[in-house]
C-alpha positions in Angstrom: 1.6 38.7 3.8 -0.1 36.8 1.1 -3.4 35.0 3.3 -3.6 39.2 4.2 -3.8 40.4 0.8 -6.5 38.0 -0.3 -8.7 38.7 2.5 -8.5 42.6 1.4 -8.9 41.6 -2.3 -12.4 39.9 -1.4 -15.6 41.5 -2.1 -18.2 43.1 0.2 -20.3 40.3 -0.7 -17.8 37.7 0.1 -16.9 39.1 3.6 -20.3 38.8 4.4 -20.8 35.3 3.6 -17.6 34.4 5.5 -18.7 36.2 8.4 -21.9 34.4 8.3 -20.2 30.9 7.9 -18.0 31.9 10.8 -20.7 32.8 12.9 -23.0 29.6 12.0 -19.4 27.8 12.9 -19.0 28.7 16.0 -23.2 28.3 16.9 -22.9 25.0 15.7 -19.5 24.3 17.6 -21.4 25.3 20.7 -24.4 23.6 19.9 -22.3 20.4 19.4 -20.7 21.2 22.7 -23.9 20.7 23.8 -24.6 17.7 22.6 -24.9 17.2 19.3 -22.3 16.1 16.5 -19.7 13.5 17.1 -20.0 11.8 20.5 -16.4 11.4 21.9 -16.1 7.9 24.1 -13.5 7.9 27.0 -12.2 4.7 25.9 -11.3 4.2 21.5 -13.0 0.9 22.2 -13.8 -2.7 23.7 -12.9 -6.1 23.4 -15.0 -8.8 24.9 -15.7 -6.0 27.5 -12.5 -5.1 27.5 -11.7 -1.4 27.5 -8.4 -0.2 25.0 -7.7 2.8 26.7 -7.8 6.4 24.4 -4.9 7.7 26.2 -3.2 4.6 25.8 -3.8 4.1 21.9 -2.8 7.6 21.4 0.7 6.9 22.7 1.3 3.8 20.9 -0.4 5.4 17.6 2.7 8.9 18.3 5.1 5.9 18.9 4.2 4.1 15.3 4.6 7.5 13.1 7.9 8.4 15.0 9.4 5.1 14.1 8.1 4.7 10.6 9.2 8.9 9.8 6.2 9.9 7.0 6.1 6.7 5.8 2.5 6.1 7.2 -0.2 8.9 8.0 -2.1 9.3 10.6 -5.2 6.7 10.3 -2.6 3.8 8.4 -0.9 4.1 11.8 -4.5 3.9 13.9 -5.8 0.8 12.2 -2.3 -0.9 12.7 -2.1 -0.4 16.3 -5.8 -1.0 16.6 -5.5 -4.2 14.8 -2.1 -5.2 17.1 -4.6 -3.8 20.0 -7.5 -6.1 19.0 -5.5 -9.1 18.4 -3.3 -9.3 21.8 -6.9 -9.0 23.6 -8.6 -11.5 21.9 -5.7 -14.0 21.9 -5.0 -13.1 25.8 -8.8 -13.9 26.6 -8.0 -17.2 25.4 -4.4 -17.9 27.4 -5.8 -17.0 30.2 -8.9 -19.6 29.8 -6.1 -22.1 29.5 -4.1 -20.9 32.6 -1.3 -20.5 29.7 2.1 -18.0 30.8 5.5 -18.2 29.6 8.2 -18.9 32.2 11.8 -17.5 31.8 13.4 -20.4 30.0 10.8 -19.8 27.4 12.0 -16.2 27.4 15.4 -17.2 27.3 15.0 -19.1 24.5 13.1 -16.9 22.6 16.1 -14.6 22.8 18.8 -17.2 21.8 17.3 -17.1 18.2 17.3 -13.7 18.0 20.7 -12.7 16.0 21.1 -9.0 17.2 21.4 -10.5 20.9 22.6 -14.1 20.4 25.4 -13.2 18.0 26.5 -10.2 20.6 29.9 -11.1 21.8 29.0 -9.2 25.4 26.3 -12.1 25.5 28.2 -15.0 24.8 30.7 -17.8 26.7 34.3 -18.6 25.3 33.3 -20.5 22.9 31.0 -18.2 20.7 27.8 -19.4 22.4 25.1 -17.9 23.4 25.1 -17.8 27.2 22.0 -16.7 29.2 23.0 -16.0 32.4 25.2 -13.3 30.7 22.1 -11.6 29.5 20.4 -12.3 33.1 23.0 -10.0 34.5 23.9 -7.6 31.6 19.2 -6.7 32.3 19.9 -6.6 36.6 23.1 -4.3 35.4 20.7 -2.6 33.6 17.9 -2.0 35.8 20.0 -0.6 38.6 22.5 1.7 36.4 20.2 3.3 33.4 16.3 2.9 34.6 15.5 4.9 31.3 17.0 1.5 29.2 15.9 -0.7 31.7 12.4 0.7 31.0 12.9 0.1 26.8 14.0 -3.6 27.5 10.9 -4.0 30.2 8.5 -2.9 26.9 10.8 -5.3 24.9 10.2 -7.8 27.1 6.6 -7.4 27.1 6.6 -8.1 23.5 8.8 -11.3 23.2 6.2 -12.9 26.1 3.1 -11.5 24.2 4.8 -13.6 21.0 6.2 -16.7 22.7 2.0 -17.0 24.3 1.4 -17.0 20.6 3.7 -19.6 20.1 2.9 -21.9 22.5 -1.3 -21.4 21.8 -0.7 -21.7 18.0 1.5 -25.0 18.9 -1.0 -26.7 21.3 -3.6 -25.8 18.0 -1.2 -27.5 15.5 -0.4 -30.8 17.3 -4.3 -31.6 17.3 -4.0 -30.8 13.6 -2.6 -35.2 12.6 -4.2 -36.9 9.6 -5.2 -40.2 9.3 -4.5 -43.0 7.6 -8.0 -42.4 6.1 -7.8 -39.3 5.4 -4.9 -39.7 3.5 -5.7 -42.4 1.5 -9.0 -40.7 0.4 -6.6 -37.4 -0.6 -4.6 -40.0 -2.7 -7.4 -41.4 -5.0 -9.1 -37.7 -5.1 -5.6 -36.9 -7.1 -5.4 -40.2 -9.1 -8.7 -41.9 -9.6 -10.1 -41.1 -12.9 -13.1 -41.4 -14.6 -14.4 -41.1 -18.5 -18.0 -39.8 -18.4 -20.3 -38.6 -21.2 -22.9 -36.2 -21.3 -25.4 -33.6 -22.2 -26.0 -30.0 -21.3 -27.6 -27.3 -22.1 -25.6 -23.8 -21.2 -27.2 -21.4 -18.9 -26.3 -18.7 -21.8 -28.9 -20.6 -24.2 -31.5 -18.7 -21.9 -31.4 -14.4 -22.0 -31.4 -12.8 -18.7 -34.2 -10.8 -20.2 -36.3 -13.4 -20.0 -36.4 -14.0 -16.7 -38.1 -12.2 -13.8 -36.6 -11.9 -10.1 -38.8 -9.7 -8.2 -37.9 -8.1 -5.1 -39.7 -10.7 -3.2 -37.6 -13.2 -4.1 -34.3 -11.1 -3.1 -35.7 -10.5 -0.1 -36.7 -14.6 0.5 -32.7 -15.1 -0.9 -31.2 -12.8 1.5 -33.6 -13.8 4.6 -32.1 -17.2 3.7 -28.3 -16.4 3.5 -28.5 -13.6 5.8 -24.8 -13.7 7.8 -23.7 -13.6 4.2 -25.3 -9.7 3.6 -24.3 -8.3 7.3 -22.4 -4.9 6.6 -20.9 -2.5 9.0 -22.0 1.1 8.7 -21.5 3.5 5.0 -21.8 6.6 3.5 -22.5 7.4 0.1 -21.2 11.2 -1.1 -20.9 13.1 -4.3 -19.1 16.1 -4.7 -17.0 18.7 -7.3 -13.8 19.5 -7.4 -12.3 23.1 -7.8 -8.2 22.9 -8.2 -6.3 26.5 -7.3 -4.5 26.3 -11.3 -2.4 28.7 -12.7 -4.5 30.1 -15.4 -2.3 30.7 -19.0 -2.1 34.4 -17.8 -0.6 33.5 -14.7 1.8 31.4 -16.7 2.9 34.1 -19.1 3.3 36.2 -16.3 5.9 33.6 -14.7 8.0 33.2 -17.4 8.1 36.9 -18.5 9.1 37.7 -14.6 12.0 34.9 -14.9 12.7 36.4 -18.4 13.4 40.0 -16.6 16.0 38.9 -14.2 18.3 37.7 -17.2 18.8 42.0 -18.0 20.3 44.5 -15.8 18.3 46.1 -13.2 18.3 49.7 -11.5 18.2 49.9 -7.6 18.8 53.2 -5.4 21.7 52.7 -3.1 20.9 54.8 0.0 24.5 55.0 1.0 25.9 56.6 -2.4 22.1 58.3 -3.2 22.6 57.1 -6.7 21.3 54.5 -8.7 23.1 51.4 -8.8 23.1 48.5 -11.9 23.0 45.0 -10.7 23.8 42.3 -13.7 21.0 40.4 -14.2 20.8 36.1 -14.6 22.6 36.6 -17.7 26.2 38.0 -16.5 26.3 38.1 -13.3 29.7 36.5 -11.2 27.7 36.2 -7.9 25.8 33.1 -9.1 25.0 32.1 -5.8 23.6 35.2 -4.1 21.7 35.8 -7.4 20.3 32.3 -7.4 19.6 32.7 -3.6 17.6 36.1 -3.6 16.2 35.2 -7.0 14.6 31.8 -7.1 12.3 29.5 -5.2 14.9 26.4 -5.9 18.4 26.6 -4.2 21.6 26.8 -6.0 23.6 23.6 -6.3 27.2 24.1 -7.0 28.3 20.0 -7.8 28.8 19.0 -10.9 26.1 16.7 -12.3 25.7 14.0 -15.2 23.6 14.5 -17.9 21.6 11.4 -16.3 20.4 13.8 -13.7 19.1 16.7 -16.0 15.5 16.6 -17.0 14.7 14.0 -19.1 13.4 16.3 -21.7 15.6 18.8 -22.0 19.1 16.4 -20.9 20.3 16.5 -24.5 19.8 20.5 -25.3 21.3 21.8 -21.1 24.0 19.2 -21.7 25.1 20.6 -24.4 25.1 24.3 -23.8 28.6 26.1 -24.3 29.9 27.9 -21.4 27.8 31.0 -20.0 25.3 30.1 -22.3 21.4 30.4 -21.2 18.5 28.1 -22.1 14.8 28.6 -20.8 12.1 29.5 -19.6 11.2 25.8 -19.6 8.8 24.0 -17.5 10.2 21.2 -15.7 8.6 19.7 -12.9 6.1 22.4 -11.6 7.9 25.6 -11.6 9.7 27.3 -14.8 13.1 27.7 -15.0 16.2 29.2 -17.0 19.5 27.6 -17.0 22.8 29.1 -17.4 25.9 27.2 -17.6 28.5 27.8 -15.7 31.4 25.2 -15.8 32.2 22.0 -17.5 34.4 18.9 -16.1 35.8 16.1 -17.9 35.6 12.7 -16.4 33.9 14.8 -13.8 31.3 11.5 -13.9 32.3 7.8 -13.3 30.4 4.6 -13.7 31.5 2.1 -11.1 30.4 -1.3 -9.5 31.3 -2.6 -6.6 30.3 -5.7 -4.1 30.4 -5.1 -0.2 31.3 -7.4 2.5 30.0 -5.9 5.6 31.8 -7.0 8.6 30.2 -6.6 12.6 30.2 -3.3 13.7 29.8 -1.8 10.0 27.3 0.4 9.0 26.1 -1.8 6.5 26.1 -4.6 9.3 22.6 -6.4 10.1 21.9 -9.0 12.5 23.0 -12.2 10.3 26.4 -10.3 9.7 29.0 -12.3 11.1 32.4 -11.3 9.9 35.0 -9.7 11.8 36.8 -6.8 10.5 39.9 -9.0 9.6 37.7 -11.5 7.8 35.7 -9.3 6.0 39.3 -7.8 4.2 40.4 -11.4 3.2 37.0 -11.9 1.5 37.3 -8.8 -0.1 40.8 -9.9 -1.5 39.4 -13.0 -2.3 36.7 -11.7 -4.6 39.2 -9.1 -5.8 41.8 -11.7 -7.1 38.2 -13.8 -8.5 37.2 -10.7 -10.7 40.5 -9.9 -12.1 40.7 -13.1 -14.0 39.7 -12.8 -17.6 36.3 -13.2 -18.5 34.9 -12.7 -15.0 31.2 -12.3 -14.2 32.0 -8.7 -11.6 27.9 -8.7 -11.8 27.3 -12.4 -10.6 29.9 -11.5 -8.0 28.0 -8.5 -7.0 24.3 -10.9 -6.4 26.0 -14.0 -4.7 28.1 -12.2 -2.4 27.2 -8.1 -1.8 26.3 -6.8 1.2 24.4 -4.4 -0.6 20.6 -4.7 -0.9 20.4 -3.6 -4.3 22.7 -6.2 -5.7 20.7 -8.9 -6.4 18.9 -6.2 -8.5 21.7 -4.1 -10.3 24.7 -6.5 -9.6 26.2 -4.0 -7.6 26.4 -1.7 -10.8 26.2 2.0 -9.1 25.8 4.0 -12.6 27.0 7.2 -13.0 27.7 9.5 -9.9 30.1 12.4 -9.0 32.1 14.1 -6.8 29.7 14.6 -3.4 27.7 11.6 -3.7 29.7 8.6 -2.5 31.7 8.8 0.9 35.3 10.4 0.8 37.3 7.1 0.6 35.0 5.6 -2.6 35.1 8.8 -4.1 38.7 9.2 -4.1 39.6 5.8 -5.7 36.8 6.3 -8.2 37.8 9.6 -9.5 41.7 8.8 -8.9 41.5 5.4 -11.1 41.5 5.2 -14.9 38.2 2.9 -16.0 38.9 -0.8 -15.9 41.0 -0.5 -12.5 39.9 -2.6 -9.7 40.8 -2.1 -6.1 39.7 -2.4 -2.2 38.3 -0.1 -0.5 37.7 0.4 3.1 34.5 2.7 4.2 32.5 2.7 7.2 30.4 0.3 5.6 32.6 -2.1 5.1 34.9 -3.7 2.5 34.2 -2.6 -1.1 35.8 -4.5 -4.3 35.3 -1.9 -7.3 35.4 -1.9 -10.6 35.8 1.7 -12.9 33.4 1.0 -15.9 33.2 4.2 -17.5 33.8 8.0 -17.2 32.5 11.2 -18.5 32.0 14.7 -18.8 30.0 16.6 -15.6 28.5 19.7 -15.8 27.9 22.7 -13.2 24.5 24.5 -14.3 23.0 27.7 -12.2 18.9 27.6 -12.4 16.4 30.0 -11.0 13.1 29.1 -10.4 9.9 30.2 -10.3 6.7 27.4 -9.1 3.9 27.8 -11.5 1.1 28.5 -9.4 -2.1 30.3 -9.7 -2.3 34.0 -8.5 -4.2 36.2 -6.4 -6.3 37.5 -8.9 -7.0 33.3 -10.1 -7.3 32.8 -6.7 -10.1 35.0 -5.7 -11.7 33.9 -8.9 -11.7 30.5 -7.9 -12.7 31.2 -4.4 -15.6 33.3 -5.8 -16.6 30.4 -8.4 -16.9 28.1 -5.2 -19.0 30.4 -2.8 -21.1 30.7 -5.7 -22.0 27.1 -6.5 -22.2 26.0 -2.9 -24.9 28.9 -2.3 -26.7 27.8 -5.4 -26.4 24.1 -4.2 -27.8 24.7 -1.0 -30.7 26.4 -2.9 -31.5 23.3 -5.2 -29.8 20.1 -2.5 -31.8 17.9 -5.0 -30.4 18.6 -8.3 -26.2 18.5 -7.4 -25.6 17.8 -10.8 -27.6 20.0 -12.8 -25.9 23.2 -10.6 -22.4 22.0 -11.2 -23.3 22.0 -14.6 -24.6 24.8 -14.6 -21.0 25.7 -13.5 -19.2 24.0 -15.5 -18.1 21.4 -12.8 -18.3 17.3 -12.8 -19.5 15.9 -10.6 -17.7 12.5 -9.3 -19.2 9.9 -7.1 -18.0 8.2 -3.7 -19.6 5.0 -2.4 -19.4 2.9 0.4 -17.3 5.1 1.9 -17.2 3.4 5.7 -16.5 5.4 9.2 -12.7 4.7 9.2 -12.1 5.5 5.7 -9.6 8.1 4.6 -8.8 7.9 1.1 -11.9 8.7 -1.1 -11.6 8.0 -4.7 -10.6 11.2 -7.3 -9.1 13.3 -3.7 -6.9 11.1 -2.0 -6.5 11.3 1.6 -9.1 13.1 2.9 -10.0 12.0 6.2 -12.3 15.4 7.5 -14.6 14.3 4.3 -15.3 11.5 5.8 -15.3 12.6 9.9 -18.2 15.1 8.4 -20.3 12.2 6.3 -20.6 10.1 9.3 -21.0 13.1 12.3 -24.2 12.3 14.0 -25.7 15.6 13.0 -25.2 15.5 9.1 -28.2 15.2 7.4 -29.0 13.0 3.1 -28.7 16.0 1.0 -26.2 18.3 3.6 -23.7 19.9 1.4 -20.5 21.6 2.6 -17.4 23.0 1.3 -14.1 21.8 2.5 -10.4 23.3 1.5 -7.8 21.0 0.3 -3.8 21.4 0.1 -4.8 22.1 -3.9 -8.0 23.9 -4.0 -12.0 23.5 -2.8 -13.9 20.4 -2.2 -17.6 21.1 -2.1 -19.7 17.6 -1.0 -23.4 16.7 -0.8 -24.0 13.3 1.7 -26.6 11.1 -0.6 -27.1 7.9 1.4 -26.7 7.2 4.7 -26.6 3.1 5.5 -26.1 1.9 9.2 -24.7 -1.7 10.3 -27.2 -4.3 9.8 -28.2 -6.3 6.8 -28.2 -5.4 3.5 -31.4 -4.1 2.0 -33.0 -5.4 -1.2 -31.7 -2.2 -3.6 -28.1 -2.8 -2.2 -28.1 -6.5 -2.2 -30.0 -7.1 -5.7 -26.6 -6.8 -8.1 -25.3 -9.4 -6.3 -28.1 -12.0 -5.4 -30.3 -11.1 -9.0 -27.4 -13.0 -11.3 -27.7 -15.8 -9.1 -31.5 -16.2 -8.9 -31.4 -15.8 -12.5 -29.3 -18.9 -12.6 -31.2 -20.5 -10.6 -33.9 -19.9 -12.6 -32.6 -20.7 -16.1 -31.5 -24.0 -13.9 -35.0 -25.0 -13.3 -36.1 -24.5 -16.6 -33.3 -26.4 -18.5 -33.7 -29.0 -16.1 -37.4 -29.8 -17.2 -36.3 -30.1 -20.8 -33.8 -32.6 -19.4 -36.0 -35.9 -18.7 -35.3 -38.7 -20.5 -34.5 -42.5 -19.8 -31.0 -42.0 -21.7 -28.4 -39.4 -22.9 -29.3 -40.0 -26.5 -33.0 -39.5 -25.8 -32.1 -36.4 -24.4 -30.0 -35.1 -26.8 -32.4 -36.0 -29.3 -34.9 -33.7 -27.4 -33.0 -30.9 -27.5 -31.8 -30.9 -30.8 -28.2 -31.1 -29.2 -25.1 -33.6 -28.8 -23.9 -36.3 -26.4 -20.7 -35.4 -25.5 -17.6 -37.1 -23.7 -15.0 -36.3 -21.5 -12.3 -38.3 -19.9 -9.4 -38.9 -17.4 -11.6 -36.8 -14.8 -10.3 -36.1 -11.5 -11.9 -34.8 -7.9 -8.9 -32.5 -7.6 -9.2 -31.2 -10.9 -12.7 -31.4 -12.1 -12.4 -29.5 -15.7 -14.2 -30.3 -18.5 -12.4 -29.7 -21.4 -14.6 -27.1 -23.7 -16.3 -26.1 -20.8 -14.9 -24.9 -18.0 -14.6 -25.7 -14.3 -17.4 -28.0 -13.4 -16.7 -29.6 -9.2 -20.4 -30.6 -9.0 -20.9 -32.3 -11.9 -17.7 -34.3 -11.6 -18.4 -35.0 -7.8 -22.1 -36.5 -9.0 -19.9 -38.9 -11.7 -17.6 -40.3 -9.2 -20.6 -41.4 -7.2 -22.2 -42.9 -10.4 -21.9 -46.7 -11.3 -20.8 -47.7 -14.9 -24.0 -47.0 -17.2 -25.5 -45.4 -14.6 -27.4 -41.9 -15.7 -27.5 -39.3 -13.5 -30.3 -36.5 -12.3 -30.1 -33.2 -14.2 -27.1 -31.3 -12.1 -26.8 -27.5 -11.9 -23.0 -27.1 -12.8 -21.6 -23.3 -13.0 -22.1 -23.2 -16.9 -25.4 -25.1 -17.8 -27.2 -28.0 -16.9 -26.0 -31.3 -16.9 -27.1 -35.0 -17.0 -24.3 -37.6 -17.1 -23.8 -41.3 -17.6 -20.0 -42.9 -16.4 -18.3 -44.4 -19.2 -15.8 -46.1 -17.1 -13.3 -45.8 -14.2 -10.4 -46.7 -13.4 -9.3 -46.1 -9.7 -5.9 -45.6 -8.5 -3.5 -48.8 -7.5 -3.2 -49.0 -3.5 -0.5 -47.8 -2.3 1.4 -49.7 0.7 1.8 -46.1 2.7 0.3 -42.6 2.3 2.9 -41.0 4.2 3.5 -38.2 1.2 -0.2 -37.2 1.3 -0.5 -37.1 4.7 2.1 -34.6 5.3 0.9 -32.5 2.6 -2.7 -32.4 4.1 -0.9 -31.5 7.7 1.4 -29.1 6.2 -1.5 -27.3 4.4 -3.8 -27.6 7.5 -0.9 -26.2 10.4 0.6 -23.2 8.0 -3.1 -21.4 7.5 -4.5 -22.6 11.3 -2.7 -19.8 13.1 -4.7 -17.3 10.7 -7.9 -19.0 10.3 -8.3 -20.0 14.7 -7.6 -16.3 14.7 -9.9 -15.1 12.3 -12.8 -17.9 14.1 -11.7 -16.2 17.0 -12.1 -12.9 15.7 -15.6 -13.1 14.2 -17.2 -14.5 17.6 -15.7 -11.6 19.3 -18.1 -9.0 20.9 -16.3 -5.5 19.5 -16.8 -1.9 19.8 -15.1 0.3 17.9 -15.2 4.0 18.5 -12.2 4.8 16.6 -14.0 7.3 14.0 -15.5 9.9 16.9 -11.6 10.3 18.1 -9.5 10.3 14.2 
């Protein structure tokens, strides 16, 4: 009804605009359905010629979204499923080339390392060891008795096979990454050989950037020489204004007035008695739950609460209210509220700590849980005895033994809680025993060693609340403002910013949007705007209005760039500093010609400096910074030899080696060989996959479908 009211309140002028907009939308939809707009291919992508079916892809995305609940957006799920599909195809193509397959015993080997399966008593022999034959028989039984569950297993098996193939493939690669004696010896010397040098340096900062001329021709030449570094995906730039539907001061006052009026009695006509009835207001009513249900946008909470559960800014005031007292209106979490103290309860809030010991089959059990119920109880009793020892550290016992994941952070401290917040056995123990009391309680989660640390008063409040939101009048006014701005901006597309300023709107920019993006700086997730920017028919300069959950956005497409090599303008911010440094290096190198360091220093009115105990692995010159090229050059010189000018990170250098101290040779270098091998094998999987991915021909149509 609220929407209909808003439509009725629009002026004729605005209705005409909407009508024209709808007509334009219908026409554009007809046109786009005949070939305009975004293309919708039958497959969502191809990887080296292998198609990824859109139907299968959608199914995977929907499954993922269901499994994560509301913890991922659609595009996050899409991107994750895409990455998994691409990875599987790229690697499986390698497996096929190698003739790599996975045998039954390999699958069973993987399963034997899965705690949930290997520790299931149903699949263990009399010694408690995983028995593969029992598991195989179980799967065979599923196939005939429970086809649905068998199908779930079959899909799980496919994942296991995939994982086993990948393990085999990457193990083959790792086996070829051994380290030779020469490599290990070199690593030892790079870490331990030392050199003392003298040097003269002229820093790049001695020449102002403004004195160096870098032309577009220079930048183009650099890009051409380093094309691979400047390959980029298609992107779009937009500018936009945001108009949020926010309550005006008048709206806020009206909401507060409406709440205050609810405190007083009201006169209501009774159709049965055909007379007026006086209905008690919030301040005096005895039917609290009914009154709140009828007049509040937030539900009535009949539980007692502790002070820590009240709004921080008003906790002291609310907690101190006498029974029957009223406080408000006050603003909290986007609502105006009025609260009434209903009741107070001494010791209605308990603070406690616990140590949870889970057992197999309990709700807190995980794949690593190995204790039986009897063993868990015995362990809990043992911990209780330790906790009761004088000066025992309960928090330390919790951190070391508790199966509650929060124990490592909070040391078992649960803070204050009230009735209804804990499972019944736990709650009964906490509220029926005095401060300092400890004991063991069993719940569905396992056995708890509980220590009661404090008790406090709890209160029961009734609160009526109204959301602070724009009225229909304010919403209509904002709609008119946005529509007028959109029309004015379309009449002067080259001056979007100036038109926005006249309308007292701020212009924001979002550059380098990629086709699969959904997050826009300043807006958050807004996939529809990105899709519009990448639609084939959207032209540079085009303007469009979008409705968002909080109001409106009017956006203008300011740049379209397709996949390719960066332009001179795009690359300039990255290339120009490099070329400036190179040109400075050439100028400084010209000044550093001489037979000795002293001669070079004298000619440039500077001093000869020294740096001692330099190593290849840690090429830092104290007082200057990291200079790998300078230090590397020094290790290639003989004692007393003067280098040519070296282009370093911070300036140009000429060095002379004063002395070198080669490290003492070792009888063997196994430790260094192992260190190198660990480094290589540790990153082998990712680096190999990255190389395969880079070499793959990938067609990505995600943005056309999602």
